[in-house]
TIZA-449126 format. One record per residue (C-alpha): x, y, z. Coordinates in pm, 1 decimal, always signed. Layout:
N
+----------+----------+----------+
:     east :    north :       up :
+----------+----------+----------+
:        X :        Y :        Z :
...
+----------+----------+----------+
This chain:
400
+----------+----------+----------+
:     east :    north :       up :
+----------+----------+----------+
:  +3750.1 :  +2741.4 :  +4273.4 :
:  +3436.7 :  +2667.4 :  +4311.4 :
:  +3339.6 :  +2734.5 :  +3936.3 :
:  +3572.3 :  +2435.3 :  +3841.4 :
:  +3379.8 :  +2213.7 :  +4091.7 :
:  +3051.5 :  +2281.7 :  +3922.8 :
:  +3183.2 :  +2248.6 :  +3581.9 :
:  +3309.0 :  +1914.2 :  +3684.7 :
:  +2998.6 :  +1798.5 :  +3768.9 :
:  +2846.0 :  +1877.3 :  +3527.5 :
:  +3061.5 :  +1731.7 :  +3249.3 :
:  +3056.8 :  +1395.3 :  +3480.3 :
:  +2686.0 :  +1400.5 :  +3461.0 :
:  +2628.5 :  +1467.2 :  +3096.5 :
:  +2877.4 :  +1214.1 :  +3047.1 :
:  +2632.9 :  +1002.0 :  +3318.7 :
:  +2379.9 :  +1062.8 :  +3144.5 :
:  +2489.5 :   +963.3 :  +2713.9 :
:  +2615.6 :   +654.7 :  +2923.0 :
:  +2213.7 :   +562.0 :  +2965.1 :
:  +2125.8 :   +671.6 :  +2644.1 :
:  +1897.0 :   +460.7 :  +2484.9 :
:  +1998.7 :   +530.5 :  +2109.6 :
:  +2163.3 :   +260.2 :  +1978.0 :
:  +2379.7 :   +353.0 :  +1606.3 :
:  +2402.3 :    +78.5 :  +1396.8 :
:  +2735.8 :   +160.6 :  +1315.9 :
:  +2850.1 :   +134.6 :  +1688.4 :
:  +2744.5 :   -266.1 :  +1622.3 :
:  +2948.5 :   -286.8 :  +1292.0 :
:  +2747.7 :   -125.5 :  +1044.2 :
:  +2955.0 :     -7.1 :   +737.6 :
:  +2826.6 :   +256.8 :   +527.4 :
:  +2905.4 :   +235.8 :   +142.6 :
:  +2631.4 :    +23.3 :    -10.1 :
:  +2888.4 :   -257.9 :    -39.7 :
:  +2879.1 :   -478.5 :   +235.4 :
:  +2619.2 :   -644.0 :   +390.3 :
:  +2527.1 :   -497.9 :   +690.4 :
:  +2229.4 :   -724.2 :   +784.5 :
:  +2378.4 :   -887.1 :  +1134.8 :
:  +2496.8 :   -521.1 :  +1241.2 :
:  +2119.5 :   -439.2 :  +1210.4 :
:  +2022.9 :   -722.9 :  +1401.3 :
:  +2231.2 :   -718.5 :  +1657.9 :
:  +2138.6 :   -369.6 :  +1703.1 :
:  +1795.2 :   -471.6 :  +1692.5 :
:  +1857.8 :   -700.7 :  +1999.4 :
:  +1993.4 :   -406.0 :  +2200.1 :
:  +1667.6 :   -162.0 :  +2121.1 :
:  +1406.6 :   -428.6 :  +2178.7 :
:  +1558.6 :   -498.0 :  +2500.8 :
:  +1582.1 :   -157.5 :  +2604.9 :
:  +1228.9 :    +50.5 :  +2781.4 :
:  +1215.8 :   +358.9 :  +2502.8 :
:  +1465.1 :   +236.9 :  +2262.5 :
:  +1536.5 :   +388.5 :  +1932.4 :
:  +1740.1 :   +167.3 :  +1617.8 :
:  +1897.0 :   +494.9 :  +1500.6 :
:  +2081.3 :   +475.5 :  +1073.1 :
:  +2235.9 :   +767.6 :  +1016.4 :
:  +2365.3 :   +932.3 :   +711.3 :
:  +2521.7 :   +671.7 :   +441.5 :
:  +2427.1 :   +425.4 :   +247.1 :
:  +2327.4 :   +102.2 :   +373.3 :
:  +2357.8 :   -272.5 :   +190.6 :
:  +2141.9 :   -481.1 :   +378.5 :
:  +2067.3 :   -851.7 :   +233.0 :
:  +1688.5 :   -903.3 :   +472.4 :
:  +1632.0 :   -856.2 :   +817.6 :
:  +1353.9 :   -960.5 :   +995.3 :
:  +1282.6 :   -774.4 :  +1378.1 :
:  +1095.2 :   -930.6 :  +1562.5 :
:   +899.2 :   -851.3 :  +1921.7 :
:   +799.3 :   -811.8 :  +2156.9 :
:   +993.9 :   -514.3 :  +2299.8 :
:  +1019.1 :   -394.3 :  +2609.7 :
:   +781.8 :    -92.2 :  +2538.9 :
:   +760.5 :   +191.7 :  +2286.0 :
:  +1055.5 :   +150.7 :  +2093.6 :
:  +1132.7 :   +401.2 :  +1757.9 :
:  +1342.3 :   +371.2 :  +1429.9 :
:  +1479.3 :   +590.1 :  +1287.8 :
:  +1613.7 :   +615.5 :   +906.2 :
:  +1812.4 :   +927.3 :   +851.7 :
:  +2024.6 :   +757.7 :   +588.4 :
:  +1970.6 :   +526.2 :   +258.5 :
:  +1918.1 :   +151.0 :   +311.0 :
:  +2007.6 :    -41.9 :    -33.4 :
:  +1910.2 :   -394.5 :   -132.1 :
:  +2102.1 :   -642.5 :   -316.4 :
:  +2037.7 :   -670.3 :   -677.2 :
:  +2063.6 :  -1039.9 :   -676.9 :
:  +1761.0 :  -1180.7 :   -801.2 :
:  +1852.4 :  -1537.4 :   -701.6 :
:  +1864.3 :  -1418.5 :   -326.3 :
:  +1611.1 :  -1588.1 :   -166.1 :
:  +1462.0 :  -1388.5 :   +139.2 :
:  +1131.8 :  -1376.0 :   +245.5 :
:  +1141.4 :  -1022.3 :   +373.2 :
:  +1352.4 :   -705.5 :   +270.0 :
:  +1288.0 :   -476.6 :   +607.8 :
:  +1044.4 :   -704.7 :   +783.5 :
:   +834.7 :   -612.2 :  +1149.7 :
:   +682.1 :   -880.0 :  +1353.7 :
:   +500.8 :   -907.5 :  +1693.5 :
:   +550.8 :   -586.3 :  +1783.2 :
:   +312.5 :   -353.4 :  +1995.5 :
:   +409.7 :    +53.8 :  +2002.3 :
:   +656.8 :   +113.7 :  +1759.0 :
:   +740.1 :   +424.1 :  +1526.6 :
:   +952.8 :   +461.1 :  +1198.9 :
:   +997.8 :   +825.3 :  +1095.1 :
:  +1303.6 :  +1026.1 :   +937.9 :
:  +1402.0 :  +1152.5 :   +612.2 :
:  +1605.0 :   +854.1 :   +455.9 :
:  +1526.2 :   +649.4 :   +180.6 :
:  +1451.5 :   +236.8 :   +198.6 :
:  +1591.9 :   +144.5 :   -149.0 :
:  +1427.9 :   -219.8 :   -315.0 :
:  +1711.1 :   -183.5 :   -632.9 :
:  +1424.9 :   -386.9 :   -816.2 :
:  +1531.3 :   -358.3 :  -1172.2 :
:  +1691.9 :   -714.8 :  -1226.6 :
:  +1349.3 :   -829.6 :  -1017.3 :
:  +1142.9 :   -655.7 :  -1289.1 :
:  +1237.0 :   -804.3 :  -1569.1 :
:  +1220.9 :  -1129.3 :  -1458.8 :
:   +967.2 :  -1381.5 :  -1544.3 :
:   +775.5 :  -1496.5 :  -1209.8 :
:   +448.1 :  -1646.7 :  -1369.1 :
:   +554.5 :  -2018.8 :  -1332.4 :
:   +560.9 :  -1989.8 :   -891.6 :
:   +696.5 :  -2366.4 :   -956.0 :
:  +1085.1 :  -2249.5 :  -1084.6 :
:  +1039.6 :  -1855.0 :   -957.4 :
:   +998.4 :  -1743.7 :   -587.7 :
:   +831.6 :  -1422.2 :   -582.0 :
:  +1067.3 :  -1095.8 :   -482.9 :
:  +1091.0 :   -959.5 :    -90.8 :
:   +841.8 :   -711.3 :    -46.1 :
:  +1029.4 :   -433.9 :    +67.3 :
:   +889.5 :   -308.4 :   +402.0 :
:   +657.8 :   -527.2 :   +579.2 :
:   +424.8 :   -538.3 :   +917.0 :
:   +298.1 :   -880.8 :  +1037.1 :
:    +69.2 :   -873.5 :  +1361.1 :
:   +176.6 :   -548.1 :  +1430.4 :
:    +12.6 :   -306.2 :  +1694.9 :
:    -24.8 :   +128.1 :  +1744.7 :
:   +243.3 :   +185.4 :  +1485.8 :
:   +324.3 :   +481.9 :  +1332.1 :
:   +521.2 :   +555.5 :   +999.0 :
:   +588.0 :   +867.2 :   +942.3 :
:   +803.5 :  +1077.4 :   +646.0 :
:  +1021.7 :   +787.8 :   +489.4 :
:  +1028.6 :   +716.9 :   +143.8 :
:  +1029.6 :   +410.6 :    -56.4 :
:  +1207.4 :   +368.5 :   -424.7 :
:  +1240.0 :    +99.6 :   -663.9 :
:  +1091.1 :   -176.9 :   -470.4 :
:  +1136.7 :   -583.3 :   -625.2 :
:   +767.0 :   -605.2 :   -567.9 :
:   +478.8 :   -424.9 :   -315.7 :
:   +707.7 :   -100.2 :   -130.1 :
:   +485.5 :   -198.3 :   +171.9 :
:   +233.3 :   -482.0 :   +329.1 :
:    +11.3 :   -426.2 :   +629.4 :
:    -95.8 :   -755.1 :   +724.5 :
:   -279.8 :   -905.9 :  +1040.4 :
:   -215.5 :   -573.2 :  +1188.6 :
:   -387.9 :   -332.2 :  +1396.3 :
:   -368.4 :    +45.4 :  +1458.9 :
:   -146.4 :   +152.8 :  +1182.7 :
:   -125.5 :   +488.4 :  +1052.0 :
:    +88.6 :   +592.4 :   +780.9 :
:   +152.6 :   +960.9 :   +729.9 :
:   +349.4 :  +1174.2 :   +503.8 :
:   +459.4 :   +878.4 :   +310.2 :
:   +636.5 :   +888.2 :    -52.5 :
:   +696.9 :   +619.0 :   -265.2 :
:   +811.1 :   +556.1 :   -606.2 :
:   +940.9 :   +342.3 :   -907.8 :
:   +900.5 :   +320.0 :  -1284.3 :
:   +546.0 :   +345.5 :  -1381.6 :
:   +587.6 :     +8.1 :  -1624.0 :
:   +765.8 :   -177.2 :  -1322.2 :
:   +522.3 :   -525.8 :  -1247.8 :
:   +370.4 :   -545.2 :   -865.7 :
:   +497.5 :   -242.4 :   -753.0 :
:   +211.6 :   -192.6 :   -557.2 :
:   +228.1 :   +146.2 :   -308.1 :
:    +65.3 :     +2.2 :    +10.1 :
:   -106.1 :   -332.2 :    +28.9 :
:   -372.5 :   -434.9 :   +343.6 :
:   -472.8 :   -751.4 :   +445.5 :
:   -631.3 :   -871.4 :   +753.1 :
:   -610.1 :   -590.5 :   +976.5 :
:   -793.3 :   -337.3 :  +1102.7 :
:   -853.1 :    +63.1 :  +1182.1 :
:   -580.9 :   +168.2 :   +952.4 :
:   -525.3 :   +532.4 :   +874.6 :
:   -325.1 :   +640.3 :   +563.6 :
:   -281.4 :  +1045.7 :   +501.0 :
:    -83.8 :  +1249.8 :   +262.2 :
:    +31.7 :   +970.9 :    +76.9 :
:   +290.6 :   +999.7 :   -261.4 :
:   +276.0 :   +720.2 :   -529.7 :
:   +403.5 :   +686.0 :   -845.2 :
:   +407.1 :   +318.9 :   -939.0 :
:   +331.7 :    +29.5 :  -1144.2 :
:    +95.5 :   -108.8 :   -990.4 :
:   -184.8 :    -38.6 :   -753.5 :
:    -67.4 :   +283.6 :   -544.0 :
:   -274.6 :   +142.3 :   -258.3 :
:   -457.7 :   -191.3 :   -246.0 :
:   -709.9 :   -279.5 :    +23.4 :
:   -764.9 :   -693.9 :    +32.1 :
:   -929.0 :   -954.0 :   +221.5 :
:  -1020.1 :   -932.8 :   +559.4 :
:   -969.4 :   -559.9 :   +636.8 :
:  -1191.4 :   -331.6 :   +776.3 :
:  -1222.7 :    +22.5 :   +883.5 :
:   -935.8 :   +117.4 :   +700.6 :
:   -903.6 :   +531.6 :   +625.7 :
:   -727.1 :   +712.8 :   +329.7 :
:   -716.6 :  +1019.9 :   +270.9 :
:   -503.5 :  +1284.6 :   +103.7 :
:   -331.1 :  +1028.3 :   -151.6 :
:   -190.7 :  +1208.0 :   -491.6 :
:   -189.6 :   +874.7 :   -726.8 :
:    +36.8 :   +815.9 :  -1033.7 :
:   +144.3 :   +693.1 :  -1206.0 :
:    -40.2 :   +366.3 :  -1134.0 :
:   -312.4 :   +116.3 :  -1118.4 :
:   -499.7 :   +293.2 :   -910.4 :
:   -680.7 :   +280.2 :   -533.4 :
:   -857.2 :    -24.5 :   -526.5 :
:  -1037.8 :   -318.2 :   -273.8 :
:   -901.0 :   -664.8 :   -373.6 :
:   -869.8 :   -853.6 :   -586.6 :
:  -1091.8 :  -1072.0 :   -396.7 :
:  -1228.5 :  -1386.0 :   -414.0 :
:   -898.9 :  -1573.6 :   -553.1 :
:   -892.1 :  -1820.2 :   -220.7 :
:  -1214.9 :  -2011.5 :    -49.0 :
:  -1254.3 :  -1877.7 :   +341.6 :
:  -1134.3 :  -1500.4 :   +290.4 :
:  -1281.5 :  -1298.8 :   +486.0 :
:  -1487.1 :  -1026.9 :   +448.4 :
:  -1392.4 :   -654.3 :   +367.5 :
:  -1583.1 :   -339.4 :   +514.2 :
:  -1577.4 :    -30.2 :   +696.2 :
:  -1392.2 :   +147.4 :   +380.1 :
:  -1358.0 :   +544.3 :   +306.3 :
:  -1101.8 :   +683.3 :    +61.0 :
:  -1177.5 :  +1025.1 :    +44.9 :
:   -965.5 :  +1378.3 :    -68.5 :
:   -754.9 :  +1173.7 :   -324.6 :
:   -605.9 :  +1274.1 :   -623.0 :
:   -569.9 :  +1066.6 :   -950.0 :
:   -290.3 :  +1158.4 :  -1209.2 :
:   -282.9 :   +947.2 :  -1598.4 :
:   -347.9 :   +586.7 :  -1365.0 :
:   -491.0 :   +329.9 :  -1571.8 :
:   -779.5 :   +280.7 :  -1332.4 :
:   -897.1 :   +536.4 :  -1079.0 :
:  -1065.1 :   +437.3 :   -791.2 :
:  -1167.7 :    +53.0 :   -833.9 :
:  -1330.4 :   -299.2 :   -645.3 :
:  -1202.5 :   -582.2 :   -838.3 :
:  -1280.6 :   -945.1 :   -768.7 :
:  -1188.8 :  -1312.9 :   -942.4 :
:  -1439.9 :  -1533.7 :  -1183.8 :
:  -1517.9 :  -1775.2 :  -1034.0 :
:  -1459.6 :  -1721.2 :   -691.2 :
:  -1598.9 :  -1897.7 :   -396.1 :
:  -1776.2 :  -1669.9 :   -124.4 :
:  -1728.0 :  -1332.3 :    +41.1 :
:  -1846.4 :   -969.9 :    +86.1 :
:  -1757.8 :   -635.0 :    +37.9 :
:  -1975.5 :   -359.2 :   +239.1 :
:  -2001.0 :    -11.0 :   +343.0 :
:  -1750.1 :   +122.4 :   +121.3 :
:  -1752.0 :   +553.3 :    +25.2 :
:  -1545.3 :   +698.0 :   -207.6 :
:  -1568.3 :  +1080.3 :   -178.0 :
:  -1389.8 :  +1405.4 :   -297.2 :
:  -1183.0 :  +1219.6 :   -599.7 :
:  -1021.7 :  +1396.0 :   -838.8 :
:   -891.8 :  +1276.0 :  -1158.2 :
:   -729.4 :  +1374.7 :  -1450.6 :
:   -699.2 :  +1198.1 :  -1767.6 :
:   -784.4 :   +827.1 :  -1564.9 :
:   -854.3 :   +535.9 :  -1752.9 :
:  -1178.2 :   +398.6 :  -1622.2 :
:  -1219.2 :   +629.0 :  -1341.7 :
:  -1496.6 :   +472.5 :  -1154.9 :
:  -1488.8 :    +84.1 :  -1171.6 :
:  -1646.9 :   -234.4 :  -1014.2 :
:  -1504.9 :   -499.4 :  -1206.0 :
:  -1642.3 :   -865.8 :  -1097.9 :
:  -1466.2 :  -1036.1 :  -1408.3 :
:  -1118.8 :   -950.0 :  -1339.7 :
:   -898.8 :  -1105.0 :  -1483.7 :
:   -456.0 :   -998.9 :  -1509.1 :
:   -359.9 :  -1022.9 :  -1893.3 :
:   -104.3 :  -1274.0 :  -1794.7 :
:   -341.5 :  -1560.9 :  -1692.2 :
:   -610.0 :  -1754.4 :  -1861.0 :
:   -942.2 :  -1737.5 :  -1674.7 :
:  -1218.4 :  -1971.3 :  -1636.2 :
:  -1578.5 :  -1890.6 :  -1748.3 :
:  -1781.3 :  -1858.7 :  -1478.2 :
:  -1927.2 :  -1582.8 :  -1198.5 :
:  -1816.3 :  -1382.6 :   -898.5 :
:  -1958.0 :  -1498.8 :   -548.4 :
:  -1804.8 :  -1192.3 :   -418.7 :
:  -2090.1 :   -949.7 :   -283.7 :
:  -2023.4 :   -605.3 :   -295.5 :
:  -2328.6 :   -417.3 :   -146.7 :
:  -2332.8 :    -73.0 :    +15.2 :
:  -2082.0 :   +144.3 :   -208.7 :
:  -2140.6 :   +539.6 :   -312.3 :
:  -1910.7 :   +720.4 :   -490.3 :
:  -1946.7 :  +1073.8 :   -389.9 :
:  -1803.4 :  +1414.1 :   -528.1 :
:  -1642.5 :  +1243.3 :   -809.8 :
:  -1483.3 :  +1451.3 :  -1047.5 :
:  -1221.3 :  +1559.3 :  -1331.5 :
:  -1126.8 :  +1434.5 :  -1671.6 :
:  -1111.5 :  +1058.8 :  -1798.1 :
:   -917.5 :   +879.3 :  -2081.2 :
:  -1167.6 :   +695.3 :  -2160.1 :
:  -1578.5 :   +760.8 :  -2273.5 :
:  -1696.3 :   +563.5 :  -2006.2 :
:  -1665.4 :   +747.3 :  -1644.4 :
:  -1846.1 :   +488.2 :  -1516.3 :
:  -1809.6 :   +122.6 :  -1569.2 :
:  -1999.1 :   -137.6 :  -1287.8 :
:  -1980.4 :   -513.3 :  -1425.5 :
:  -2111.5 :   -638.6 :  -1172.0 :
:  -2187.9 :  -1079.6 :  -1129.3 :
:  -2480.9 :  -1262.0 :  -1281.9 :
:  -2477.7 :  -1488.6 :   -938.1 :
:  -2447.0 :  -1176.1 :   -745.5 :
:  -2535.4 :   -860.6 :   -825.2 :
:  -2421.4 :   -588.2 :   -692.2 :
:  -2666.9 :   -442.6 :   -457.7 :
:  -2714.9 :    -43.8 :   -302.7 :
:  -2482.6 :   +147.0 :   -534.4 :
:  -2473.7 :   +523.1 :   -532.3 :
:  -2358.3 :   +798.8 :   -692.8 :
:  -2389.3 :  +1153.2 :   -633.1 :
:  -2213.5 :  +1433.1 :   -721.8 :
:  -2002.5 :  +1300.8 :  -1015.8 :
:  -1868.7 :  +1484.0 :  -1296.4 :
:  -1661.9 :  +1303.5 :  -1562.4 :
:  -1579.9 :  +1464.4 :  -1903.6 :
:  -1313.0 :  +1348.1 :  -2200.7 :
:  -1173.9 :  +1630.0 :  -2394.0 :
:  -1480.1 :  +1848.3 :  -2288.9 :
:  -1742.7 :  +1618.9 :  -2309.2 :
:  -1968.7 :  +1394.8 :  -2097.8 :
:  -1871.5 :  +1043.4 :  -2033.4 :
:  -2102.9 :   +755.7 :  -2031.4 :
:  -2166.1 :   +472.2 :  -1803.9 :
:  -2150.8 :   +129.3 :  -1867.1 :
:  -2418.9 :    -97.5 :  -1577.2 :
:  -2446.4 :   -434.4 :  -1584.0 :
:  -2638.7 :   -724.4 :  -1294.2 :
:  -2605.9 :   -437.9 :  -1055.2 :
:  -2894.6 :   -226.0 :   -805.2 :
:  -2773.3 :   +129.9 :   -910.8 :
:  -2917.4 :   +478.2 :   -810.1 :
:  -2757.6 :   +827.5 :   -965.9 :
:  -2896.4 :  +1079.3 :   -683.0 :
:  -2852.2 :  +1335.6 :   -901.4 :
:  -2972.7 :  +1449.2 :  -1238.1 :
:  -2749.7 :  +1683.0 :  -1354.4 :
:  -2452.1 :  +1439.8 :  -1314.5 :
:  -2248.4 :  +1306.3 :  -1581.7 :
:  -2318.3 :  +1041.9 :  -1614.4 :
:  -2597.6 :  +1078.4 :  -1496.0 :
:  -2752.5 :   +734.9 :  -1594.1 :
:  -2620.8 :   +386.0 :  -1716.9 :
:  -2693.8 :   +369.7 :  -2056.3 :
:  -2468.2 :    +67.4 :  -2263.7 :
:  -2418.9 :   -286.9 :  -2087.9 :
:  -2079.8 :   -418.3 :  -2051.7 :
:  -1968.7 :   -655.0 :  -2320.0 :
:  -1749.9 :   -940.2 :  -2312.0 :
:  -1418.4 :   -730.8 :  -2403.9 :
:  -1467.6 :   -490.7 :  -2183.3 :
:  -1497.6 :   -769.6 :  -1916.2 :
:  -1117.0 :   -867.8 :  -1998.6 :
:   -836.3 :   -667.2 :  -1827.6 :
:   -526.9 :   -558.0 :  -2034.5 :
:   -356.2 :   -372.1 :  -1807.4 :
:   -300.1 :   -539.1 :  -1493.2 :
+----------+----------+----------+
């Protein structure tokens, strides 16, 4: 008899605990798998419960869920977790105008984990011209973080974004770890991760194969640490483009290390528009970088001109200084392994290269430098000195 009473007590206790769970499953709020029904409202209804619950967990179970565009806003009641085990898929409709596909805004203490995927369904957007913004609105970024802090994004996947895969803006203390990003090599503007106006950002163990920069660091970024990025295809790891707008904030304290780039159109790059308003990019280190068949392995381009732009003549007023390239090695797809094309009005200052070893088909690469104060710190580097100036033709960007 006592055994029966104990079993009934345990059953009641277990039921009570389950009723008090902080896990909120989107299917309990009307989400339907199958990829045909728009689950936007169900996701927002689920988020409302999660956000108001201390330690709330937003759960996307196995399945495929169509979402037209959801902005998850805070502040929330303490630590919040989003677990994505299923596939979120965006609408392919290019006429659907949404500012965000999946966005998180005004939230502290957020964790996004899971083995699931965000599929931006971007193929129809890639072939649609957006050169004239008066008649065409840019498609949404797949995953946006705006004014968030103390955030971990781990293990998720992003594929086929319409524009950038991920953007971190006006945020602090954000970590991305073991994230996988993919889109075709010819998909335009599909940057892997773009950072702007943010500080204390850490990116590690990132796999990126896409049609634009694997990682791009924009204005107002500081204390950004990037390591373990495998990039290719793509346009490399870039700081910039800088100098496009008046009043841009400086970029500083950027560290990129232990990364591998394969068959990319650029390697490690700093790019600024010309002419440009004044700003600065300084205290930047690239170290322990492996190149495999990379065009422009090391490049500072202060005459950046995207191929679809009609660029004005003039010089950049973005000051680039205190940049180190340490232990950058491997194979180049261009005979010029190091190109330092700096501004005549604001020459690059304190550019240091050490342990560089870049070859092309078994032969040594060369370095081309203009308007730059530089030092090759080791005599046995390849290249070990600058041998030719940058020509006007070199200043035209033909790949982006």
